[in-house]
C-alpha positions as CSV (number, residue, x, y, z in Angstrom):
1,G,16.4,128.0,195.3
2,I,14.4,125.5,193.3
3,I,16.4,122.6,194.7
4,T,15.8,123.5,198.3
5,F,12.1,124.5,197.8
6,P,10.6,121.4,199.4
7,L,12.7,121.7,202.5
8,E,12.2,125.4,202.9
9,K,8.4,124.9,202.3
10,E,8.3,122.6,205.4
11,Y,10.2,125.0,207.6
12,F,9.0,128.5,206.5
13,G,5.8,127.8,204.5
14,V,5.1,128.4,200.8
15,K,4.5,132.2,201.1
16,V,7.8,133.0,202.8
17,T,9.8,130.6,200.6
18,V,8.4,132.1,197.4
19,L,9.0,135.7,198.7
20,R,12.5,134.9,199.8
21,N,13.3,133.3,196.4
22,T,11.8,136.3,194.5
23,I,13.7,138.8,196.6
24,S,17.0,136.8,196.1
25,F,16.4,136.7,192.3
26,F,15.9,140.5,192.1
27,I,19.0,141.1,194.2
28,A,21.0,138.9,191.9
29,L,19.6,140.7,188.9
30,I,20.5,144.1,190.4
31,I,24.0,142.9,191.2
32,A,24.4,141.5,187.6
33,V,23.3,144.8,186.1
34,V,25.6,146.9,188.3
35,T,28.5,144.6,187.5
36,G,27.7,144.9,183.8
37,I,27.7,148.7,184.1
38,L,30.9,148.8,186.1
39,F,32.8,146.6,183.6
40,G,31.4,148.5,180.6
41,E,29.3,145.7,179.2
42,I,26.1,147.5,179.6
43,L,25.7,151.2,178.7
């Protein structure tokens, strides 16, 4: 996340850290949408 970015940057590099955070964000977004659909909040 944003808090751990400086530490991750040292270990993995900026490119991998940004990629990992972007992928994690989209996975969280997909889970949120699916949960919303399953509980009838969306659609």
